[in-house]
Structures are given as C-alpha cells and as structure tokens.
C-alpha positions in Angstrom: -29.2 -0.2 -2.9 -25.8 1.3 -2.0 -26.2 3.9 -4.9 -29.6 4.9 -3.6 -28.1 5.5 -0.1 -25.3 7.6 -1.6 -27.8 9.7 -3.6 -29.9 10.4 -0.5 -26.8 11.3 1.6 -25.6 13.6 -1.3 -28.9 15.4 -1.5 -29.0 16.0 2.2 -25.4 17.3 2.2 -26.0 19.5 -0.8 -29.1 21.0 0.9 -27.1 21.6 4.1 -24.2 23.1 2.2 -26.3 25.4 0.1 -28.8 26.5 2.8 -27.6 26.0 6.3 -23.8 26.4 6.3 -24.1 30.1 5.8 -25.3 30.2 9.4 -21.9 28.9 10.6 -19.7 30.6 8.0 -16.6 32.5 9.2 -15.9 35.5 6.9 -18.0 33.8 4.3 -15.8 30.7 4.5 -17.7 27.4 4.8 -16.5 23.8 4.9 -17.0 21.6 1.8 -19.3 18.8 2.8 -19.4 17.4 -0.7 -15.6 17.0 -0.6 -15.9 15.2 2.7 -18.4 12.9 1.1 -16.2 12.2 -1.9 -13.2 11.4 0.3 -15.2 9.0 2.4 -16.6 7.3 -0.7 -13.1 7.0 -2.1 -11.9 5.2 1.0 -14.9 2.8 0.8 -15.5 2.1 -2.8 -13.6 1.0 -6.0 -11.6 3.5 -8.0 -14.2 3.6 -10.8 -17.1 4.2 -8.4 -15.3 6.8 -6.4 -14.1 8.7 -9.5 -17.6 8.6 -11.0 -19.3 9.8 -7.7 -16.6 12.5 -7.4 -17.3 13.8 -10.9 -21.1 13.7 -10.6 -21.2 15.3 -7.2 -18.8 18.0 -8.3 -20.9 18.6 -11.4 -24.1 18.9 -9.4 -22.3 21.1 -6.9 -21.2 23.4 -9.8 -24.8 23.7 -10.9 -25.9 25.0 -7.5 -22.9 26.8 -6.0 -20.0 28.0 -8.1 -19.5 30.5 -10.9 -16.7 28.6 -12.6 -18.8 25.7 -14.1 -16.9 22.4 -14.2 -14.2 23.3 -11.8 -15.7 21.4 -8.8 -16.4 18.5 -11.1 -12.8 18.4 -12.2 -11.4 18.7 -8.6 -13.8 16.2 -7.1 -13.1 13.7 -9.9 -9.4 14.0 -9.1 -9.9 13.6 -5.4 -12.2 10.6 -6.0 -9.5 9.0 -8.0 -6.5 9.9 -5.7 -8.4 9.0 -2.5 -8.7 5.4 -3.6 -4.9 5.1 -3.3 -5.2 5.6 0.5 -7.6 2.7 0.9 -6.6 0.1 3.4 -7.5 -3.6 2.8 -9.7 -4.0 5.9 -11.1 -0.5 5.7 -10.4 0.2 9.4 -9.1 3.7 9.7 -7.8 5.3 12.9 -8.1 9.0 13.5 -4.5 9.8 12.6 -4.6 8.0 9.3 -8.1 9.4 8.5 -7.0 13.0 9.3 -3.7 12.6 7.4 -5.5 11.3 4.4 -8.0 14.1 4.6 -5.3 16.7 4.9 -3.5 15.5 1.8 -6.6 15.2 -0.3 -8.2 18.5 0.9 -4.9 20.3 0.3 -4.7 18.8 -3.2 -8.3 19.7 -3.9 -7.8 23.3 -2.8 -4.5 23.7 -4.6 -5.8 22.4 -7.9 -9.0 24.4 -7.5 -7.2 27.7 -6.8 -4.6 27.2 -9.6 -7.4 26.7 -12.2 -9.6 29.4 -10.6 -6.7 31.8 -10.7 -6.6 31.6 -14.5 -10.2 32.9 -14.6 -9.7 35.9 -12.2 -7.5 38.9 -11.6 -6.7 37.9 -8.0 -3.2 36.9 -7.1 -2.6 33.2 -6.4 -1.1 33.7 -2.9 -4.1 35.8 -1.9 -6.6 33.2 -3.2 -4.7 30.4 -1.5 -4.0 32.0 1.9 -7.2 34.0 2.3 -9.7 31.5 0.8 -8.2 28.0 0.4 -6.3 27.6 3.7 -9.2 28.7 5.9 -11.7 26.6 3.9 -9.2 23.7 4.2 -9.0 24.1 7.9 -12.7 24.3 8.3 -13.3 21.3 6.2 -10.7 19.3 8.1 -12.3 20.3 11.4 -15.7 19.1 10.2 -14.1 15.9 8.8 -12.8 15.2 12.3 -16.2 15.7 13.8 -17.7 13.3 11.2 -15.1 10.7 12.0 -15.8 11.0 15.8 -19.5 10.8 15.4 -19.9 8.3 12.6 -16.8 6.1 12.8 -18.6 2.8 13.4 -21.0 3.4 10.6 -18.6 4.9 8.0 -16.3 1.8 7.7 -18.9 -1.0 8.2 -18.6 -3.3 5.2 -21.8 -4.1 3.4 -20.7 -7.7 3.1 -20.2 -8.2 6.8 -23.5 -6.6 7.6 -25.3 -9.0 5.3 -23.8 -12.0 7.1 -24.8 -10.7 10.6 
C-alpha cells in the first residue's frame, strides 16, 4: 500500500515538474521536486527502500527531463542512501533540522551532478555551479521549506501509529 502511495505521489510530482514548473521558473531555473521527494523518503524509510526509490525516480526523471541519461539516477541514488543517515528514531523533525538536512543533501546532489555533468560539457565548473546549481539549490530549499510548513503533520506520521488509531 505504501509503495502505491509513493508511485502516485511521484507521478504527480513528475507531471508538475515537467509541465507546470516552467510557469514559475526564474531564468529557466526550477526547483527539483523529485529531489525533495527522495529526501523525504530517505527520512521516512529504510536505507534499501530509499536508495531504490532514489534510483528509480532519478531514472524516470532522466527519461523525461535531462540530456545526460543516468546522471539523475546516480545522484538521486546517492541522496537516497545518504539521506538515511540523517534519520531520527522517532521521525519527528523540527524545521531547523529538516532544513539543515535538506541543505546538506541538496548541496551534495548539486555538487555531484555538476562535477559529473562538467565532464560532458565545455562549460567551466564554477560557471555551472554558481549560475545553475546554486540558484536551483536555493529554489529547491525554498520549496522544501514550504512543503515542510504545509505538510509537516502528514510527512512524519508513522504508518504503524496510524494503524493503531
């Protein structure tokens, strides 16, 4: 049941990212909704589940959005794996911890993505990082904060506690 819910959420986010985010883009920079999804999954689920979901969502994102096939799959897999290290036992995250975790993971994602992408292009690394990665990182962090403020009670509700209620 949980997997079906994640698939539905992923499809909705992919549709929004591919079709609607262009409306709110700033200089063709858009937030990475799939990255937000992967980080949240990594804070909720086991390491194997979050790594698998990170890889599959990155792979599907590659099919629809990027020209460097496999790069999003690689970076989302890494973030799904690393994000699990930030998990807290009771899965109750305050805004400061949540945003710090997001900052570290989104920064790592953009750094790995730009380093690998740099090998496939003629653009200098600093230009890629400061003109593409940093604005995208800031925009993604801003959207992650909004997601936290709107969906906080729903994001961290345990499936086991909701079954007992």
